[in-house]
N, C-alpha and C positions, 0 to 999 in steps of 0.2 A: 080688684083692680089690676092686678097680676096678669090675670088673664086675660083681659081688655088689652093690656099693655102688649103681651105676646101676639093676641091674634092680628094687632096692628103689621108684624115684622112680615116682611116680603121672604121668600126662600129663593135661592141662597140669599144669608144674611151679609148685608155689608158689615165693612170693621166700626162704622159708627155704629150700626144694631148690638154687633159684640160687646161695643164697649158699654152701648146702653144696659143689655142684659147684665153685664156684670156687676153693673152700679145696682141695677134690681134685686138682684138673688145675692149678695154681699150677706145679709143677714138672717137668711134662709136656715133653718134647719136641715138637717141630711134628708128625712123625709120630704121636705119641701122642695128640696133641689132634686129626688130621684124623680118628684111626680112633673118636675119643668123638665127634665130630661128625656122622660118619656112623651112629654105633650111635645117636643121640639121633635123627638123621632118621630114621630106619627105625622109630624105636619110636614116633614121634611120625603115622607113616602108620598104624600098627594100628587097625583098629577103625573106620577110617575109610571112608565111602560110597566109591560108583564113581567118583564125580567128585572125591573128595580129592586124588589125585595132579595133577590138572590145578590146583588150585589150591595145590597146593604147588609146581608147575613154574613156573606164573606170578608166583611171586613170590621167585623165585629171581633177584639180578642176578649175572651173569655180570661180570666185570672183567678184561680182558685188557691186557696192555702188550706193546709191541713196542719194543726201547729200545739201544741201540745203547753208548750211556754209562752207564745205569741212573737217567737224570732220569724217563723215563718210567715205571721202576719205583718209584721213588719217589713219585710223583704220585697212581698206580692205589693203592700202600696207604695213602695218606692217605686216599684216596677210600673204600676197604675198610673200612676203621675209623671212618669218618664213618657210611656206610651200615650197619655191622654197631651204632654205637650208637643208629640209629634203628630198630631191630628186624629189619631187612632181613637174608635169607639171603643170604649173596655166596658166591661161586665165584669166587677169584682166582687167575690163571693168567698165565706166560708164553703169549703166542704158539706158541713153540716145544714148550710142552707141551702145547697145546689138542688133544683130539682132534678135525678138523675135520670128523668124520661128528655128532657132537652138535650142530654148528650147527645143525638142521634141527628141533632139541627146545627152543630157546631161543627166550626170549620177550622177555626183557631182555638187552640185550650194551653194556659202557660201554668202548671201547678207547682206551687211549693209544697213541700209534705216531709215532717219529720218522722221518725221512729220513736216507739215508746216501748219501754220496757223488753222484754224479748223478740224482740222483729215483729211489738204489734203496731198496727196504727193509732195514730193518737184520737182524742175520741169524735174529732171534728170531722176525720175521716173516716171513719169506720163503716158507715153506711155505702159510701163509694167505692170503699175497697171491697166491699162484701159484694156490690152489683157488678162489678166490674169481672169478680172472678165466680159468678151465676149464670146460668142459662140465658137469662133475660137481659142480658149484655149485647146490644145488636152490634152489626156490622160498622166498621167505621173509616170507610174505606176514604168519604172525603175529609177525615179530620186530620192536620198538622197539630203537629204537640212540642212541646217542651217540660223536662221534669227538671227540677231540683230538690237534691235529697239531702235533709239533712240528719245531720246523726254523730254518735261518739264515740270513735274509735278504739275506744277503753271497752265497748262493748262487743258480745260476738256475732251479733246480727247487726252490724253497721249500715246504716242507710237502708233497712231491709223495704221497709215501706214504700220510698221511692223507685228500688229495682223491681217490687213488686207491680206500680202503676204503669213506669215505663215497657215491661214484659207483656202485660196486660193488653195495655195500648196497643202495642206492636200486631200482637196476634187478632187482636181485632178489627184489622187491616190500616190502623193509623199511620203516618207517616211521620217521625220522629224528626226534626227540624234540628236539633241539635243532640250531642250525644247525653244521655245521663250524666247530670255533675253531682258529683259527691262532696257534701260539705262536714266539715270536724266540727268539733267545740269553734275553733277559732274561722268562723266559717265568711269575715266580712267581706276580706280581698278575694275570695274565690266567688262571692256572691256576686259582689260588684263588679266580676269579670263577666259572669254570666248573663247580667242583668243588659250589658253593653250588647253581649253576642246574641240574645235574644232578640231585642228592638230589632237587630241589623237583620239576622233571620226573617223577623215578619214581615218587615217594611216592603217586601215585594210583594207579598201578597195579599195588601192590603191599598197601595200608591193609586192604583188604576183607578179607585172607585172614583165616584165622581158627589159622591152625598157628603153634602155639608156637614161637618163637625165642628161643634160648640164645645170648647171647654170651659169650663166654670169652677175658679177656683174658690171652693167652698172651705167653712171656717170648720173649725174641728167639730166632730159629732157633740153631739150634746152629751154631754157626763164625762167625757173623756179629758183626763188630766193632763196638764202641760207638763208633766213632771213622768217622765220615761224613764226604760234602762239608758238612754245614750243622753235625757236630761234629770239625773235624777235630782234630789231634794235633799238638802241638807239639814238633816233632823238634830234630833235632840235626844239625847239618853235619858231617861229620867231613873229609872232604876233595873239592875239585873242582880233578881235576886234568887239564892239557891234552894230550890223545892225539895228537894230529897234530903235525907238526915243524914247524920253527922258518920253514921257508921255503914252509909249506903256505896256501892261499888261504883255508883256512875253520879254526875254532875249535871242536875238538869235545872237550868234557870227560866226562872219566868222573865221578863226582859218588857220594859216599858217604851214606849218610845212618844215622844213630842211631836205632831202632824204642826206646830204652831199655827201663822196663817196663811199655812200654803193653799188651804181649799181642796184637799187630798180628800178625796171621800174611798169607801171601799164597800163590798158586799161581805156579807160574812159569806165565806167559803173562797176567799179570793185568798191570792199568798203576797207576801211583802218580799221584794227584791231587795238584797243587802251587799251594796259594794263595801268592800274591806280594804284593809293594808294587811300587809303581811309582818309577820312578827319581828321585830328590830333583831332581837337573839338570833332568828332561825336565817336571817340574810347575812348576819356576821358569821357564822356558822357556814354558811356556802362559800361566801365571797373567802375569808380565810382558809376552808377546805381544798377550794383551787388554788389558793396563795395568788389571789387576784386583788386590783386595788381598787377598793371602792369609791375614788374620785374618778376612775376612767371614766371618757364620755363615751356612751352607745347613743347609737340611731335604735327611737322606736316608733313606728308610724311616722315617720320621717320628721318628729323631734328629736333634739338633742338634750341627753340628759346624763348624770351620772349612775355608773353603775347602781350603787345604792339606790337610789332612787327609783331606777327601772326594776330592781327587784323588790322593792319594799310596795310601790305601788300601781306598778303593770304587767308582770310577770306570774305566771302561776308555778309556786313554789311546793303546795303542799298534794298536788294530785299531778301525778304520772300518766301518759299515755303511749302506746305501744310504740308510734314514733320516735317518740325520744330514746325509750329502751335500745332500739336498731340501732338508732345514730351512736348510742352511747356505748355501745358494743362493738362497733366499729371503731370507735373511737381509742376504745380500751384495749381491744385486739383482746378479749377473755374469751375463752373458748367457752366456760362456764355461761359467762352472760349471751354470748353468741348463741349457744342452745335452748336457752331460755325466750330468746327473740326470736328464735326461729320456729318456737311452738306457740302456736295461737290461745290454748287454753294456759299454759305455764306464764305466758304473756299476761295474760287477764288477770291471773290468780298474783303476781309480782306488782303489776300496776294496784291492784287493792291494797297489798299490803307495806309495800315503801312510797317514800318522798323523794325527792330531787337530793335533799340533805344523806340518806341511805344510800343511793345511787354512788353519790362523790366518795363516801367515805367505805364500800364494799368493791368498789371500782375504780380506782384512781385514775384519771386521764392528765394529758397536758391541753387546754384549750382557752383562747381568748375571749376578752369581755363579749367581744360582736358576735364570735360564735355560738358564745352559749345564750346570746338572750336570741339569735335565731331560733333558736333549738326550742327556746320553750314558750308555749302557749301563752296568750294574751290573759289576764286577769279576768274572770267573770264573775258576776256576783251569784249569789246563794238565795233560792227560795226557801220560804218557809210561809207554814200556813197561820193565818192569822187566826189568833186566840182572841178576839174582841169584838165584840160588834160596837158602832159608834152610835146606836140609839143608847146605847150604856157610858160610852168613854169620851163621846164626843170626839174633841181634837188628838186623841192619844191612838195609839195602834200598840197590841200586846202581842210579844209571842213566846212561845215555850219551846228553847233551845236545849237539847242537848251536847253537849261538850265531850266534843269526840277526839279520845284521848287515847294513846296507847304508847309502851317500851317499846323500844328497839336497842338492843345491845348498849344497855344502862343509860339511856337516851328517851327524854320523853318527846312523844311528837303529838300534836294537836290540828285538829281540824280549823284550816282556815278562818273562817268567818264566825265559829261558834268559839273560837279563843278567843277572838274580837270582841265580841257581844260578851263571852263571861267576863271576860276581864275590864269590861268597860265600869268606868264611873260615872256618877253624878253629872251631867253639864258635856259630857264628849258627845264630840259631832259624829254623825251617820250618814251617807247617804242610801236614800231609800226611794223606790216608787211599788206603787201596785201592780201586781200581775195578778189581771180579771180571772177568776176561774169559771166560768159559766155553766160549765159540767159539773160543779158540785155546790147545790144550790136547794133548800127550805123547799118543801113541796109550794104552788102557787097556792093552792086550797089550802089552810090554814087549819081544818080540821082534818087532816091527815094523819096519820099515825107516821112516828118516826123513829126506827131502830139506828145506833148510832155505835159502831162497834170503833173502838179508837185504843190500843195499848200504846203504854208507853206515851211519848209524843204524840204519837197520833191522835189525843184525845183533843188537841187543841182547838180546831173548827169547830169541837161539838161546845166547847167553852163558849165560841161564838155565836153558837147554835141556838144554846140554853138562854144568854144574852137577850138574845134578838126575840125570843117568844115569850121571854119574861116581860120584854118592853112592850112586845103588840099585845099581851093578855090572849096569849096563846093556851086553852087547857085543854086541847087534844093529844091523846097519848102519846109520850117517849118513853123510850128505854136506850139505855146506855150499859156497854158491854166496856169492861176497861180492867187492864192487867198490866201486871210488873211484876217485879223479883218479891218485893218483900212489902208486906200492908203497913208495917210501921216505920219502915223508911222509905218507899216509893210510891206513895198512894198520893197521885201528884192532883191539886184544888180537890184534897178531901173534904174540907170544911164546907166549899162551896156546892157541892153534890150533896151532903147532906141537908144543906140550906134548902134546896132546888125540891129535894126529896119532902122536906117538913113543910116545905108550900103549896106544893101539888104540883109545881110546875114541870118536875121529874116523876114521869110515874114508875117505874122499874129503874134499877141498878144492880149490875150483874157482875161481879168481880173475880180473878182470877188472877192469885199471886204466886206465881209457878213455885217459889222457893221456901215456901212456908211450910211442907211438907214433906214427904221424903220421895213420893211420884209427881213428877212436874202436871203443872194443871195450867193452861192456855186458855185464849178467849175461845178458840176452837171448840176447846171438850165443852165450855156452858152454854155455847150455841146447841152444841149435841142434846147437852141434858135437859136444855129449853127449847127443843126442836117443834114439840105439838103446839106451843104457845106460839111460836116463833110464824109457824105456818100459818097457825090462826091469825093474827097480824098480818100477814101477809096477804090471807084472803079478803082481809078486812081493807084493803087497799096501802098499807102504810110501804113508805120508802125507805131503803134499806141502803145502809151506807160503810164504807169503810175507808180509816184512813191510816197510815203508817208504813210499816217495811213493805214492799213488794215483792221481795226476794223470799219469804219464807212465808210472813203472816197472812198475808194477803191471797196466797194461793191456798193456805191451810184453812182460810173463812171460807172461801169460795168451795171446795172441798165440802167442807161441813153443811152449807148450804143446800150443798146438792145432795146430799145424804139424808138432809130432812125433806129436798121435795120427793126425794124417792119413798123413804119410811113413813111420812104422815100424806105425802102428797098422792101415793100411789102411782107414780111415774115411775117408767123404766130410766136407763140410764141418759138416753138420749133425747126422751121427755123432758129430764129435769136440765139437762143443757138445753134446750131448747126455753122450758120456761125461762130461766135467768136471763135467756139474751131476750126474751120480751119483756123482762122487768126493765133490763138495760135499754133495749130501743125506746120502752115510755117514761126514759129517766127514772123509772121508780130504783135501780140499781144504780148506786153511784161511788166511784173510788177518785183519794186522793193519796196515790200511791207512789213512793221514793225509793 
């Protein structure tokens, strides 16, 4: 029926036909809409002269995103919407889904890309990043491009992936429409300005085209929740229960949250975004430490509210950033802090080890409420790996949360979100949203063996994995490596793992309790001990997963895997690296590290 209607439309379309088309397509899925767009594009090319395809290609704006947490995807979608509203033909795609061979055909490329870890490309962007740096990358003299780089200035390699893309495209002959824009954690204002600038820069390149463009307002993609980072769901805490023993040196909580009638769905491997409020005592300490009045009115994002409310709900108090340290050093006129601010590594270490309240007590300044608020970053949600499967818990979502705590100068310091969740009582409201992670998924073939390495709270997604496998009746081999300081105090979900072993759902469990003997034993040591068996599993097609600390654990486990490939696979060092890279490309080596 739809095909018959479409074939009756003349080209170019009249306004009446455009209205009719919107009506016809209002209920279509994303796949069907893509087919319609392709049909219309093909139809619009019929009967044109030989030069017409060039005009059509020149007017296509390709927008790519590579994002670890979804921020880049959100910006790219917003840009696509603005470009479509202008009448541009838009090709919006994740870098992971983009065919690199198409690059030499592009004339306008807009990319939004984040940086992960120590200057590494996010999972979505790895293949394109590698391709641009390889000898296979073509000359791109015909290409015009602009890059928005997302990053966190607290890290050494700030916006490195965006810089890499910009430099490499330029080296291949492409023309930069706008200088590279680098965005920190508080990216909203800078990205909004970039969006407008990009549209303005692109317009002269496409406005001369005579091809018809039909913009179809599609419904949200199937399975996409109406609740997002910008529009979270107000859920209810059901339980916040301590998992570690009374004599443990850490406080790890099992948190259960009720999603109610929200209709929110998630897959195992996804993360949950938690919006939190700052602790009242901490807010009071900051305000009193600066001698300010909590009722003073300030403006945050064009809204007027009290300083107390701004610091509680809107501003980041538990994480510093380099720009704040530099600004504070200038305000304080303190030589010691100035020396720290002038050295990148010292600044990085200072930021990791201090909060705003520490800055105030160590380096007193005279500052007014408006200036303080302007210096602080916006409060941002924290992401936690989901520790449950809806196949078992239905409209609940479970988390495994380690309370971040420290003591400085006799004053307790806590992580913002972890303290919020650890202190939560039954019935407390919490704003949440699901952050999909398609790069941390169980194998599509349920017969595939899985090896899971999750020390500490890194075990969270593997609890979800096991719930899902048990619910699906999967009986293929599974192997868990878990580690923590002490068996008696820190064996998270011990009873559940033993039940899975007894039922045959979990094939093997290797544990490393680092402080239960004189010499420390970690998960990487257990991997080395079981190297021959691990190699056999990998040769049998096993998928290998790591979740947890990126700074040390993930690197140590990676090295242990390389050693296994050398010792039991007979590979040299480069061959081992290539082997693991092959596993990663085949989605058989996946990491969820932080």
